[in-house]
N, C-alpha and C positions, 0 to 999 in steps of 0.2 A: 886924496887918492887912497890914503890908505884905507880908509871905511870903503870907496871900490874894487878893489882889490879881493879884500875880507869879504864883500857881498862874491864877489867872481866866485872865491875859493868852497865858501858856502854852496853855493849855487850847483858846482861840480861836485860836492859832497851829497849834496841830495838826488843828483844824477846817476852819479856811480850807485847808492843805495836804491834805487826804484829799477838801475840794468842789473839789481842781484837779488833782487825779491823771491828770486826760485831757485837760490843756489846761497849753501852756508855763506854768513857775515860777516866777517872779521872788524873788528872796531881798531884794530890798527891801520888796516888798510883804508878804511873809510877816513880815517882823520890825517890817513897819510896825502890823502886828497885834499883834504885842507890846509897842507903844511900848518899840520898843528899837533899837539899832540894827544893822545888819545881821552886825559883826563879834563885837558883844556877843552878840545870839540863840543866832550860830552856836557860839559857844566856850559857851555856857551848855546847848545843849541836846549836845553832845557831850561833853564833862564829865556831865553827868545821866545820857546813854545807854547812851556807847559809841560809839554810831555817831554820823558827822557826818549834819548834814540832807541832803546827797547822796543819800548811802548809805542812808537811811532813804527818802528819797522813790522810790530807784531800787528797793528790794527792797520797796517795798509796791506799786509797780506793775506790778512782774514775781511777784509774787500775783494781782493781780486779772486780768491777763492769763493766767494758768496758768488761773485758776476760770473765763474767759469757753472757754478752746481746751477744757476740760473738759465744757462743759454746750452748747458752740451750735457752727455750721458757719460761724464768722466765716474767714475767710483772714489768714493767716498774715501779709498783704501789711499789709493794712488795720489788724490788731492792735500791727504795729510802727510802723506812724506815729499810731497813737490814743496810743500810749505814748512818745513823743517819741524814735522810733531814723529815725534816716535811712536803714536798706536792712532790707530782713530779714535779711542776714546778720549786722549788726550785732547787731538783734535773736535770733537765733539763737543768738551766740556767747554774748550776754548771761544767757540764758534758760537754754542749757546750763549757766552755772556755775553758777547759782542752782541750779537744780530736776536735774543731772543729766540731763538729756536732753533731746532735739527737741524745739522747741514740736508736732511733730505729733506726738510719742509720746503728748504728754500726752492725747490723743485716744482715747487706748487702754483699754479698762476695766478697772479696779481699778489701772490706773498710779499710784504713787504721786507727789504732788508734796509739796514744801514751803512753807507759808503760812508768809510774815512775818507777824505781827501787827499791829493797830495800836498804838502807845503810847497811854497815858494816866497823867496827872499825880496824884501824892497828896498831900496835905496831914500831913508828918508831923511833930505838936507833941513834941517830946525838951523843951529846955526846962531840962536837968536838968546843964548843962551850959556853962559861959559859953564864948566864943570871944574870946577876947586875940588883941589884934593890936596892930599902932603904924603908921602914914603916916609915912612916911620921903623927904624933901625930896633926891635925889639928884644931883649934875649929869651931865650924856656921863662915859663912861668906857669906855678901852680894854680887850679882851681877846685872850689870847691861846692859841689852842687847838686841836685836830680838829673837821670839820663834815660831816655825811652831810645827804643830802633823806631824809627819812620820809615817806610816805603812809600816811594814817590810811583808806585805805580798807579793810575786810575787819579792822578791830583790827593792823595790818602794823605800826604804830609801839611795839604791848605786845610785840612779841619782838624786833622790829630794836633798841631803844633799849639793852635789858638786854645784848643780845649785844656790842655796839658800848661798853659799856661792861669788858664780862667783856675782851674785845680791848683796849682802851688799859692795860686791868690786867696783861694776858698781854706785850704787847709791853713797856714800859716808857716808855709815853707819860706817866701818871698820874704819875710820880715823875718824872720829867724836867717836865711842869710845875710840880709842885708848887716844884720846885727852885729853875728861872722864878721863880716869886709871892716866893719867900724862907718857902717852907713855909706858906703862908698858906689861904685857903679855896681848896676846887674846885666850881666852877657847873656845873648844866650847866641850858642853857641852850634854851627854844623861840622858834624865832625865825622873820622871812618867812611866816609863816601864811597859807597858800592857800587858803580854804573851798572856792572855784569849781576847782579841781582838786585838794583831798584830800592837800596834801602841804604842809611846812612841814622849815626849816632845824632842826637838833639838835645843840649846840656842849657837847664837853667841853672847858670854857676856865678861865681863871685871870685873873683881874684883873692888866693891866703897863699900864708907858708907852708911848707911842708909838714905833713904831719899835724894838721891843724881842723881836718876833717874830724868829724862826729862820726858815733854810728850810725845816724839819719842820712848822712851824707857819704857822695863817695868824691874821690878828687880822682881828678887829672893830670897832667905835664899838657902844655901849647908848648910844641918846638919853637927855639927861634925861627924869628923871619924878617922879612920884608916886607911892611904894611901897606898896601894904596888904601888910606883913609879917607873917607868922604862924611861931610857931616848933609844931618837930615835934618829941618826945620818944619816942624809942622805937628798938627796931630796924628797922635798912630791908628791903625797901622798904613792908614794910606800914604802918606810925608815919605817913610823909609821904603814903601814898597817902589814907588818911584824914583828914589833914588838905587834902588838893586836896576830897573828895570833901566836907564840911563846908565849904570856902570858897564853891563852886559851890550847895549843896544848903541851905547855911541864912546864910551871911554877905553875898553880894552880893543873894537874894531879901529881906534884912532887913534894907541900909541902901537910902544914896540913890547907889550907886556902880556904875558902869559899868567898864567893860573898854575899855582905848585903843586896844587891837589893837596895841602893843608888846610888843616882847619879855619873857617872864615866865622867868623862873627858880629852880631848887633852887641850894639856897648851902650845903655841907658841909666844918663847920670838919674839920680834923684830929683825929684818934681813931678808935676801932673803932665801923665802924657796923651792925653786929650787938650791940650793949650796947644794956641795958635802958635805960639813961639817957644813949644819945646823942641830942644834938641837933641838930638841922639848921634849916633857915629855906624857908620859900615868900614866894619876892616878884614880886610881880602890879601891873603898873601902873594906873592907876586915875585915874578921872575924876569928879568929882561931875557927876548927873544934870542 
């Protein structure tokens, strides 16, 4: 029943977004339709669709704008204002990025335009595989490592994070961090998630004592939290990506938990990440709704 209720809430949120494409859209109001906190709604939406809420709205608006240009004589200035752009220039830049042509060219006969379709959610009743998890209470702890700012716009994070790991493995950072930790677990941490600006910080780090950082590595504190912990078994990165998918597709909708908005991380023990029996973990900060 929880899954069905959640599906209806997400559908209602999509309907609400679609009805407001020509008006200012407030994420707090969208999340309210889904009976969710703004952070949890945005995190759920992104993990289920692969696009941020802001990206989805932008692409839908540019799709609708292109359709209007193709069938009417509406002025580009009026269209820019209608779909929330400050100027014809900023609208033209976004339009060109989405469609590969200037807005004026969209009126030419036979021109090809890209359509970003409206999303819909479908209930998938699998139920053939239990999802084991544990809730762990953990005090605040310090991590030492390297970080980058990553954008979720157009899926940039899916390209940039693997590259960041590759760089850390090639320049010796991964080995150095393992040495600092005493050969314990390595963490891949998503934190400071800023959905409004479509970016977050990503850390490759190890747990350490306060003050044990070096000039080459920064340190930060992961706050105390209740964590839902899920085990991934299998070669990287496919096995852990499937776990993430199931956490947001099955676990959150089927339980009374919600993401707190704090950091989340993957925990990688020493071992061969390409092995069929490689075990690692996903840690998500949660609270009861």
